[in-house]
Backbone and ligand atoms as CSV (ligand in chain L), in Angstrom:
chain,resi,resn,atom,element,x,y,z
A,1,MET,N,N,-0.705,-67.177,95.757
A,1,MET,CA,C,0.474,-67.384,96.477
A,1,MET,C,C,1.748,-66.958,95.577
A,2,THR,N,N,2.532,-66.198,96.172
A,2,THR,CA,C,3.731,-65.768,95.384
A,2,THR,C,C,4.969,-66.531,96.023
A,3,ARG,N,N,5.789,-67.048,95.070
A,3,ARG,CA,C,6.966,-67.785,95.810
A,3,ARG,C,C,8.321,-67.308,95.046
A,4,PHE,N,N,9.264,-67.031,95.938
A,4,PHE,CA,C,10.517,-66.759,95.486
A,4,PHE,C,C,11.661,-67.108,96.534
A,5,THR,N,N,12.806,-66.672,96.345
A,5,THR,CA,C,13.827,-67.017,97.378
A,5,THR,C,C,14.414,-65.757,97.966
A,6,VAL,N,N,14.420,-65.787,99.345
A,6,VAL,CA,C,15.036,-64.638,100.059
A,6,VAL,C,C,16.053,-65.189,100.989
A,7,ASN,N,N,17.284,-64.658,100.682
A,7,ASN,CA,C,18.466,-65.080,101.513
A,7,ASN,C,C,18.591,-66.543,101.540
A,8,ASN,N,N,18.593,-67.035,100.280
A,8,ASN,CA,C,18.738,-68.574,100.125
A,8,ASN,C,C,17.726,-69.420,100.824
A,9,GLN,N,N,16.495,-68.802,101.275
A,9,GLN,CA,C,15.412,-69.572,101.900
A,9,GLN,C,C,14.209,-69.397,100.854
A,10,PRO,N,N,13.461,-70.421,100.624
A,10,PRO,CA,C,12.294,-70.210,99.787
A,10,PRO,C,C,11.185,-69.598,100.679
A,11,VAL,N,N,10.523,-68.769,100.125
A,11,VAL,CA,C,9.418,-67.984,100.788
A,11,VAL,C,C,8.135,-68.074,99.956
A,12,GLU,N,N,7.071,-68.195,100.622
A,12,GLU,CA,C,5.734,-68.045,100.100
A,12,GLU,C,C,4.855,-66.932,100.707
A,13,TYR,N,N,4.415,-65.963,99.909
A,13,TYR,CA,C,3.592,-64.911,100.575
A,13,TYR,C,C,2.169,-65.139,100.151
A,14,ARG,N,N,1.272,-65.168,100.999
A,14,ARG,CA,C,-0.196,-65.109,100.736
A,14,ARG,C,C,-0.594,-63.684,100.967
A,15,LEU,N,N,-0.128,-62.824,100.097
A,15,LEU,CA,C,-0.368,-61.372,100.163
A,15,LEU,C,C,-0.886,-60.907,98.790
A,16,ASP,N,N,-1.550,-59.699,98.771
A,16,ASP,CA,C,-2.007,-59.232,97.508
A,16,ASP,C,C,-0.751,-59.117,96.627
A,17,PRO,N,N,-0.870,-59.726,95.345
A,17,PRO,CA,C,0.332,-59.720,94.444
A,17,PRO,C,C,0.999,-58.396,94.124
A,18,ASP,N,N,0.111,-57.336,94.282
A,18,ASP,CA,C,0.657,-55.951,94.155
A,18,ASP,C,C,1.363,-55.330,95.314
A,19,THR,N,N,1.541,-56.241,96.352
A,19,THR,CA,C,2.315,-55.643,97.589
A,19,THR,C,C,3.680,-55.399,97.135
A,20,PRO,N,N,4.186,-54.275,97.489
A,20,PRO,CA,C,5.619,-54.029,97.263
A,20,PRO,C,C,6.495,-54.984,97.970
A,21,LEU,N,N,7.547,-55.371,97.307
A,21,LEU,CA,C,8.529,-56.318,97.888
A,21,LEU,C,C,9.078,-55.751,99.160
A,22,LEU,N,N,9.266,-54.481,99.316
A,22,LEU,CA,C,9.748,-53.870,100.502
A,22,LEU,C,C,8.810,-54.268,101.791
A,23,TRP,N,N,7.593,-54.208,101.630
A,23,TRP,CA,C,6.640,-54.455,102.793
A,23,TRP,C,C,6.547,-55.970,102.962
A,24,ALA,N,N,6.648,-56.809,102.040
A,24,ALA,CA,C,6.795,-58.317,102.201
A,24,ALA,C,C,7.949,-58.519,103.076
A,25,LEU,N,N,9.117,-57.988,102.669
A,25,LEU,CA,C,10.358,-58.346,103.418
A,25,LEU,C,C,10.251,-57.876,104.860
A,26,ARG,N,N,9.766,-56.527,105.068
A,26,ARG,CA,C,9.786,-56.045,106.330
A,26,ARG,C,C,8.653,-56.563,107.179
A,27,ASP,N,N,7.564,-56.570,106.646
A,27,ASP,CA,C,6.366,-56.910,107.585
A,27,ASP,C,C,6.081,-58.378,107.609
A,28,ALA,N,N,6.230,-59.150,106.517
A,28,ALA,CA,C,5.859,-60.563,106.518
A,28,ALA,C,C,7.181,-61.395,106.891
A,29,SER,N,N,8.334,-60.972,106.521
A,29,SER,CA,C,9.480,-61.761,106.722
A,29,SER,C,C,10.379,-61.158,107.983
A,30,ASN,N,N,9.956,-59.922,108.390
A,30,ASN,CA,C,10.772,-59.327,109.514
A,30,ASN,C,C,12.184,-58.972,109.227
A,31,LEU,N,N,12.401,-58.798,107.949
A,31,LEU,CA,C,13.726,-58.433,107.457
A,31,LEU,C,C,13.856,-56.843,107.443
A,32,THR,N,N,13.996,-56.266,108.546
A,32,THR,CA,C,13.801,-54.818,108.729
A,32,THR,C,C,15.029,-54.058,108.355
A,33,GLY,N,N,16.115,-54.624,107.964
A,33,GLY,CA,C,17.262,-53.909,107.482
A,33,GLY,C,C,17.001,-53.152,106.322
A,34,THR,N,N,16.061,-53.625,105.519
A,34,THR,CA,C,15.622,-52.758,104.319
A,34,THR,C,C,14.749,-51.715,104.607
A,35,LYS,N,N,15.130,-50.555,104.299
A,35,LYS,CA,C,14.530,-49.309,104.816
A,35,LYS,C,C,13.494,-48.711,103.893
A,36,TYR,N,N,12.558,-47.989,104.353
A,36,TYR,CA,C,11.544,-47.185,103.642
A,36,TYR,C,C,11.957,-45.776,103.810
A,37,GLY,N,N,12.202,-45.191,102.504
A,37,GLY,CA,C,12.601,-43.718,102.536
A,37,GLY,C,C,11.388,-42.923,101.830
A,38,CYS,N,N,11.584,-43.031,100.514
A,38,CYS,CA,C,10.553,-42.192,99.668
A,38,CYS,C,C,9.410,-42.976,99.207
A,39,GLY,N,N,9.638,-44.135,98.865
A,39,GLY,CA,C,8.555,-45.044,98.393
A,39,GLY,C,C,8.397,-44.706,96.943
A,40,THR,N,N,9.261,-44.002,96.203
A,40,THR,CA,C,8.948,-43.662,94.874
A,40,THR,C,C,10.212,-44.027,94.041
A,41,GLY,N,N,11.192,-44.909,94.515
A,41,GLY,CA,C,12.284,-45.347,93.794
A,41,GLY,C,C,13.330,-44.314,93.663
A,42,GLN,N,N,13.442,-43.230,94.518
A,42,GLN,CA,C,14.311,-42.183,94.331
A,42,GLN,C,C,15.561,-42.200,95.262
A,43,CYS,N,N,15.284,-42.634,96.521
A,43,CYS,CA,C,16.351,-42.541,97.572
A,43,CYS,C,C,17.300,-43.748,97.727
A,44,GLY,N,N,16.821,-44.938,97.329
A,44,GLY,CA,C,17.776,-45.983,97.476
A,44,GLY,C,C,17.900,-46.645,98.754
A,45,ALA,N,N,17.032,-46.257,99.735
A,45,ALA,CA,C,17.080,-46.865,101.079
A,45,ALA,C,C,16.612,-48.215,101.146
A,46,CYS,N,N,15.727,-48.549,100.185
A,46,CYS,CA,C,15.223,-49.968,100.170
A,46,CYS,C,C,15.759,-50.865,99.126
A,47,ILE,N,N,16.919,-50.516,98.635
A,47,ILE,CA,C,17.564,-51.408,97.681
A,47,ILE,C,C,17.909,-52.686,98.222
A,48,VAL,N,N,17.577,-53.808,97.370
A,48,VAL,CA,C,17.987,-55.238,97.698
A,48,VAL,C,C,18.464,-55.716,96.245
A,49,ASP,N,N,19.103,-56.946,96.457
A,49,ASP,CA,C,19.760,-57.511,95.249
A,49,ASP,C,C,18.685,-58.523,94.747
A,50,VAL,N,N,18.224,-58.257,93.471
A,50,VAL,CA,C,17.233,-59.228,92.833
A,50,VAL,C,C,18.043,-59.797,91.618
A,51,ASP,N,N,18.349,-61.035,91.608
A,51,ASP,CA,C,18.942,-61.609,90.575
A,51,ASP,C,C,20.195,-60.963,90.104
A,52,GLY,N,N,21.020,-60.427,91.127
A,52,GLY,CA,C,22.129,-59.650,90.768
A,52,GLY,C,C,22.053,-58.222,90.339
A,53,ARG,N,N,20.791,-57.676,90.377
A,53,ARG,CA,C,20.573,-56.379,90.137
A,53,ARG,C,C,20.087,-55.588,91.348
A,54,ALA,N,N,20.597,-54.254,91.490
A,54,ALA,CA,C,20.242,-53.509,92.603
A,54,ALA,C,C,18.842,-52.944,92.310
A,55,VAL,N,N,17.984,-53.339,93.090
A,55,VAL,CA,C,16.538,-52.896,92.753
A,55,VAL,C,C,15.869,-52.177,94.009
A,56,PRO,N,N,15.262,-51.050,93.869
A,56,PRO,CA,C,14.483,-50.484,94.867
A,56,PRO,C,C,13.215,-51.325,95.018
A,57,SER,N,N,13.121,-51.849,96.353
A,57,SER,CA,C,12.113,-52.907,96.660
A,57,SER,C,C,10.771,-52.204,96.725
A,58,CYS,N,N,10.773,-50.836,96.958
A,58,CYS,CA,C,9.387,-50.148,97.143
A,58,CYS,C,C,8.725,-50.149,95.789
A,59,ARG,N,N,9.494,-50.349,94.648
A,59,ARG,CA,C,8.952,-50.222,93.304
A,59,ARG,C,C,8.740,-51.557,92.589
A,60,MET,N,N,9.039,-52.684,93.374
A,60,MET,CA,C,8.864,-53.919,92.819
A,60,MET,C,C,7.796,-54.672,93.559
A,61,THR,N,N,6.672,-55.257,92.873
A,61,THR,CA,C,5.732,-55.886,93.497
A,61,THR,C,C,6.217,-57.420,93.789
A,62,ILE,N,N,5.591,-58.087,94.624
A,62,ILE,CA,C,5.893,-59.510,94.955
A,62,ILE,C,C,5.577,-60.251,93.740
A,63,ALA,N,N,4.599,-59.870,92.890
A,63,ALA,CA,C,4.213,-60.608,91.737
A,63,ALA,C,C,5.415,-60.609,90.747
A,64,GLU,N,N,5.950,-59.406,90.611
A,64,GLU,CA,C,7.249,-59.160,89.752
A,64,GLU,C,C,8.485,-59.898,90.259
A,65,ALA,N,N,8.461,-60.229,91.646
A,65,ALA,CA,C,9.567,-60.912,92.136
A,65,ALA,C,C,9.571,-62.478,92.080
A,66,GLU,N,N,8.351,-62.861,91.631
A,66,GLU,CA,C,8.085,-64.330,91.556
A,66,GLU,C,C,9.260,-65.101,90.815
A,67,GLY,N,N,9.840,-66.048,91.470
A,67,GLY,CA,C,10.787,-66.932,90.864
A,67,GLY,C,C,12.199,-66.346,90.989
A,68,THR,N,N,12.289,-65.266,91.627
A,68,THR,CA,C,13.741,-64.601,91.625
A,68,THR,C,C,14.457,-64.998,92.904
A,69,TYR,N,N,15.711,-64.642,92.929
A,69,TYR,CA,C,16.607,-64.715,94.135
A,69,TYR,C,C,16.938,-63.393,94.722
A,70,VAL,N,N,16.322,-63.195,95.834
A,70,VAL,CA,C,16.417,-61.878,96.542
A,70,VAL,C,C,17.359,-61.900,97.702
A,71,THR,N,N,18.307,-60.930,97.693
A,71,THR,CA,C,19.201,-60.895,98.890
A,71,THR,C,C,19.054,-59.479,99.497
A,72,THR,N,N,18.902,-59.609,100.886
A,72,THR,CA,C,18.713,-58.365,101.602
A,72,THR,C,C,20.058,-58.144,102.407
A,73,ILE,N,N,20.188,-57.077,103.057
A,73,ILE,CA,C,21.398,-56.746,104.048
A,73,ILE,C,C,21.628,-57.936,104.994
A,74,GLU,N,N,20.517,-58.564,105.483
A,74,GLU,CA,C,20.587,-59.629,106.329
A,74,GLU,C,C,21.276,-60.819,105.732
A,75,GLY,N,N,20.950,-61.051,104.408
A,75,GLY,CA,C,21.481,-62.211,103.783
A,75,GLY,C,C,22.957,-61.980,103.388
A,76,LEU,N,N,23.340,-60.790,103.195
A,76,LEU,CA,C,24.757,-60.426,102.823
A,76,LEU,C,C,25.625,-60.746,103.980
A,77,SER,N,N,25.250,-60.664,105.189
A,77,SER,CA,C,26.141,-60.723,106.319
A,77,SER,C,C,25.658,-61.741,107.296
A,78,ARG,N,N,25.106,-62.895,106.854
A,78,ARG,CA,C,24.591,-63.934,107.797
A,78,ARG,C,C,25.638,-64.519,108.679
A,79,GLU,N,N,26.800,-64.913,108.087
A,79,GLU,CA,C,27.699,-65.581,108.880
A,79,GLU,C,C,28.826,-64.735,109.458
A,80,ARG,N,N,29.280,-63.733,108.737
A,80,ARG,CA,C,30.173,-62.766,109.248
A,80,ARG,C,C,30.008,-61.487,108.398
A,81,ASN,N,N,30.693,-60.434,108.946
A,81,ASN,CA,C,30.522,-59.170,108.284
A,81,ASN,C,C,31.055,-59.275,106.798
A,82,HIS,N,N,30.394,-58.700,105.905
A,82,HIS,CA,C,30.818,-58.716,104.508
A,82,HIS,C,C,31.963,-57.616,104.437
A,83,PRO,N,N,32.822,-57.748,103.458
A,83,PRO,CA,C,33.821,-56.758,103.380
A,83,PRO,C,C,33.409,-55.313,103.230
A,84,LEU,N,N,32.236,-55.226,102.604
A,84,LEU,CA,C,31.753,-53.815,102.550
A,84,LEU,C,C,31.375,-53.231,103.933
A,85,GLN,N,N,30.835,-54.103,104.624
A,85,GLN,CA,C,30.383,-53.554,106.064
A,85,GLN,C,C,31.569,-53.287,106.857
A,86,LEU,N,N,32.718,-54.065,106.782
A,86,LEU,CA,C,33.920,-53.882,107.490
A,86,LEU,C,C,34.552,-52.477,106.850
A,87,ALA,N,N,34.489,-52.280,105.557
A,87,ALA,CA,C,35.016,-50.978,105.073
A,87,ALA,C,C,34.185,-49.925,105.549
A,88,PHE,N,N,32.833,-50.072,105.549
A,88,PHE,CA,C,32.055,-48.892,106.006
A,88,PHE,C,C,32.321,-48.538,107.506
A,89,ILE,N,N,32.639,-49.611,108.229
A,89,ILE,CA,C,33.102,-49.294,109.611
A,89,ILE,C,C,34.495,-48.606,109.690
A,90,ALA,N,N,35.339,-49.133,109.000
A,90,ALA,CA,C,36.693,-48.679,108.928
A,90,ALA,C,C,36.785,-47.211,108.520
A,91,GLU,N,N,35.908,-46.813,107.620
A,91,GLU,CA,C,35.904,-45.379,107.044
A,91,GLU,C,C,35.001,-44.494,107.768
A,92,ASN,N,N,34.370,-45.045,108.832
A,92,ASN,CA,C,33.432,-44.296,109.608
A,92,ASN,C,C,32.198,-43.604,108.892
A,93,VAL,N,N,31.852,-44.333,107.839
A,93,VAL,CA,C,30.833,-43.842,106.967
A,93,VAL,C,C,29.511,-43.483,107.567
A,94,SER,N,N,29.138,-44.343,108.476
A,94,SER,CA,C,27.752,-44.136,108.995
A,94,SER,C,C,27.491,-42.913,109.891
A,95,GLN,N,N,26.540,-42.122,109.634
A,95,GLN,CA,C,26.233,-41.095,110.498
A,95,GLN,C,C,24.862,-41.345,111.271
A,96,CYS,N,N,23.746,-41.089,110.756
A,96,CYS,CA,C,22.479,-41.538,111.305
A,96,CYS,C,C,22.330,-43.078,110.853
A,97,GLY,N,N,22.824,-43.459,109.925
A,97,GLY,CA,C,22.729,-44.933,109.564
A,97,GLY,C,C,21.690,-45.417,108.771
A,98,TYR,N,N,20.637,-44.566,108.580
A,98,TYR,CA,C,19.411,-45.142,107.951
A,98,TYR,C,C,19.526,-45.594,106.527
A,99,CYS,N,N,20.407,-44.853,105.750
A,99,CYS,CA,C,20.658,-45.128,104.321
A,99,CYS,C,C,21.640,-46.289,104.069
A,100,ILE,N,N,22.404,-46.754,105.147
A,100,ILE,CA,C,23.488,-47.535,104.844
A,100,ILE,C,C,23.207,-48.964,104.257
A,101,PRO,N,N,22.132,-49.610,104.757
A,101,PRO,CA,C,21.886,-50.875,104.016
A,101,PRO,C,C,21.633,-50.763,102.504
A,102,GLY,N,N,21.001,-49.731,102.117
A,102,GLY,CA,C,20.793,-49.511,100.686
A,102,GLY,C,C,22.088,-49.235,99.910
A,103,PHE,N,N,22.949,-48.441,100.619
A,103,PHE,CA,C,24.247,-48.148,99.917
A,103,PHE,C,C,24.973,-49.440,99.841
A,104,ILE,N,N,25.008,-50.204,100.883
A,104,ILE,CA,C,25.861,-51.497,100.884
A,104,ILE,C,C,25.258,-52.420,99.861
A,105,MET,N,N,23.980,-52.526,99.818
A,105,MET,CA,C,23.449,-53.440,98.824
A,105,MET,C,C,23.782,-53.093,97.429
A,106,ALA,N,N,23.629,-51.728,97.178
A,106,ALA,CA,C,23.920,-51.214,95.833
A,106,ALA,C,C,25.341,-51.388,95.473
A,107,ALA,N,N,26.251,-51.215,96.493
A,107,ALA,CA,C,27.609,-51.234,96.171
A,107,ALA,C,C,28.163,-52.803,96.025
A,108,SER,N,N,27.375,-53.692,96.743
A,108,SER,CA,C,27.716,-55.125,96.596
A,108,SER,C,C,27.481,-55.583,95.108
A,109,VAL,N,N,26.340,-54.963,94.513
A,109,VAL,CA,C,26.168,-55.262,93.158
A,109,VAL,C,C,27.211,-54.760,92.293
A,110,LEU,N,N,27.592,-53.548,92.459
A,110,LEU,CA,C,28.554,-52.795,91.717
A,110,LEU,C,C,29.988,-53.591,91.839
A,111,LEU,N,N,30.399,-53.956,93.041
A,111,LEU,CA,C,31.594,-54.747,93.217
A,111,LEU,C,C,31.774,-55.979,92.552
A,112,ARG,N,N,30.620,-56.739,92.285
A,112,ARG,CA,C,30.549,-57.951,91.586
A,112,ARG,C,C,30.911,-57.766,90.242
A,113,LYS,N,N,30.486,-56.544,89.639
A,113,LYS,CA,C,30.750,-56.230,88.249
A,113,LYS,C,C,32.197,-55.581,88.005
A,114,ASP,N,N,32.592,-54.851,88.973
A,114,ASP,CA,C,33.822,-54.063,88.905
A,114,ASP,C,C,34.459,-54.029,90.305
A,115,ALA,N,N,35.452,-54.905,90.435
A,115,ALA,CA,C,36.161,-55.013,91.797
A,115,ALA,C,C,36.923,-53.719,92.032
A,116,ASP,N,N,37.291,-52.987,91.173
A,116,ASP,CA,C,38.138,-51.730,91.386
A,116,ASP,C,C,37.425,-50.511,90.727
A,117,PRO,N,N,36.343,-50.099,91.188
A,117,PRO,CA,C,35.543,-49.035,90.602
A,117,PRO,C,C,36.264,-47.701,90.885
A,118,SER,N,N,36.123,-46.895,89.885
A,118,SER,CA,C,36.649,-45.470,89.959
A,118,SER,C,C,35.662,-44.702,90.887
A,119,GLU,N,N,36.102,-43.512,91.280
A,119,GLU,CA,C,35.162,-42.675,92.033
A,119,GLU,C,C,33.997,-42.307,91.196
A,120,GLU,N,N,34.284,-41.951,89.818
A,120,GLU,CA,C,33.197,-41.675,88.968
A,120,GLU,C,C,32.230,-42.784,88.827
A,121,ALA,N,N,32.685,-44.057,88.704
A,121,ALA,CA,C,31.741,-45.191,88.691
A,121,ALA,C,C,30.988,-45.353,89.867
A,122,ILE,N,N,31.546,-45.178,91.011
A,122,ILE,CA,C,30.807,-45.286,92.251
A,122,ILE,C,C,29.752,-44.319,92.387
A,123,ARG,N,N,30.183,-43.000,92.120
A,123,ARG,CA,C,29.112,-41.956,92.279
A,123,ARG,C,C,28.060,-41.974,91.266
A,124,SER,N,N,28.335,-42.493,90.061
A,124,SER,CA,C,27.210,-42.591,89.101
A,124,SER,C,C,26.464,-43.798,89.273
A,125,THR,N,N,26.861,-44.793,89.856
A,125,THR,CA,C,26.175,-45.980,90.137
A,125,THR,C,C,25.340,-45.956,91.377
A,126,LEU,N,N,25.909,-45.430,92.455
A,126,LEU,CA,C,25.350,-45.376,93.661
A,126,LEU,C,C,24.666,-44.014,93.899
A,127,THR,N,N,23.440,-43.886,93.394
A,127,THR,CA,C,22.628,-42.739,93.400
A,127,THR,C,C,21.802,-42.620,94.599
A,128,ASN,N,N,22.017,-43.408,95.582
A,128,ASN,CA,C,21.321,-43.324,96.862
A,128,ASN,C,C,21.428,-42.029,97.414
A,129,LEU,N,N,20.416,-41.552,98.158
A,129,LEU,CA,C,20.467,-40.400,98.846
A,129,LEU,C,C,20.656,-40.473,100.310
A,130,CYS,N,N,21.381,-39.342,100.831
A,130,CYS,CA,C,21.802,-39.430,102.342
A,130,CYS,C,C,21.624,-37.951,102.825
A,131,ARG,N,N,20.817,-37.763,103.953
A,131,ARG,CA,C,20.601,-36.473,104.447
A,131,ARG,C,C,21.915,-36.023,105.068
A,132,CYS,N,N,22.612,-36.925,105.556
A,132,CYS,CA,C,23.830,-36.596,106.404
A,132,CYS,C,C,25.034,-36.103,105.444
A,133,GLY,N,N,24.984,-36.473,104.273
A,133,GLY,CA,C,26.021,-36.130,103.369
A,133,GLY,C,C,27.335,-36.960,103.451
A,134,ILE,N,N,27.180,-38.259,103.572
A,134,ILE,CA,C,28.391,-39.102,103.716
A,134,ILE,C,C,28.986,-39.550,102.364
A,135,TYR,N,N,28.726,-38.847,101.383
A,135,TYR,CA,C,29.119,-39.385,100.035
A,135,TYR,C,C,30.548,-39.709,99.773
A,136,PRO,N,N,31.343,-38.674,100.283
A,136,PRO,CA,C,32.882,-38.902,100.140
A,136,PRO,C,C,33.367,-40.230,100.875
A,137,ARG,N,N,32.859,-40.444,102.046
A,137,ARG,CA,C,33.262,-41.567,102.810
A,137,ARG,C,C,32.779,-42.835,102.163
A,138,VAL,N,N,31.654,-42.765,101.525
A,138,VAL,CA,C,31.068,-43.960,100.817
A,138,VAL,C,C,32.038,-44.341,99.704
A,139,VAL,N,N,32.565,-43.377,99.037
A,139,VAL,CA,C,33.427,-43.646,97.885
A,139,VAL,C,C,34.739,-44.301,98.472
A,140,GLU,N,N,35.264,-43.773,99.528
A,140,GLU,CA,C,36.458,-44.372,100.133
A,140,GLU,C,C,36.162,-45.778,100.548
A,141,ALA,N,N,35.029,-46.082,101.180
A,141,ALA,CA,C,34.738,-47.369,101.695
A,141,ALA,C,C,34.548,-48.418,100.636
A,142,VAL,N,N,33.822,-48.042,99.495
A,142,VAL,CA,C,33.559,-49.015,98.396
A,142,VAL,C,C,34.969,-49.323,97.787
A,143,GLN,N,N,35.793,-48.402,97.667
A,143,GLN,CA,C,37.097,-48.490,97.093
A,143,GLN,C,C,37.922,-49.496,97.961
A,144,ARG,N,N,37.808,-49.224,99.336
A,144,ARG,CA,C,38.513,-50.055,100.257
A,144,ARG,C,C,38.099,-51.534,100.219
A,145,ALA,N,N,36.752,-51.699,100.125
A,145,ALA,CA,C,36.186,-53.036,100.164
A,145,ALA,C,C,36.677,-53.854,98.806
A,146,GLY,N,N,36.906,-53.041,97.735
A,146,GLY,CA,C,37.176,-53.752,96.557
A,146,GLY,C,C,38.714,-54.203,96.477
A,147,ARG,N,N,39.496,-53.605,97.326
A,147,ARG,CA,C,40.921,-53.911,97.250
A,147,ARG,C,C,41.213,-55.211,97.790
L,1,LIG,FE1,FE,12.460,-47.145,97.822
L,1,LIG,FE2,FE,13.230,-44.573,98.411
L,1,LIG,S1,S,12.078,-46.137,99.618
L,1,LIG,S2,S,13.796,-45.807,96.748
């Protein structure tokens, strides 16, 4: 059995310890805001916050997550929209929308470390991939959320 905390709730998974965190979140906990893109740690669609780090959940097993505090996009916005979500709406960032949860989770980690990040800091930290090419609007939204 693997135990850790997801969105401030204790969870226990009776799954193969090598199960990727992504699939435990999506399939066992029904937290489908975390997306599957590449499965190789490249695209960022599956990023969640693990103990204050932006982690591609497709590349972390639940055994590696034992004892950690995990926050998903659902946990970020449980009671009201997070400032990042409001900024992404205000800047019309989303196109198809698939990559947005990963961008927002990575940006939330960045903003906790740097409330006023430069464009360069945003672009070098948020290496998430987007097929729609929303990158300039992501920069605007992250800077808006930090203000
Ligand atoms: Fe995890 Fe792409 S699905 S980084």
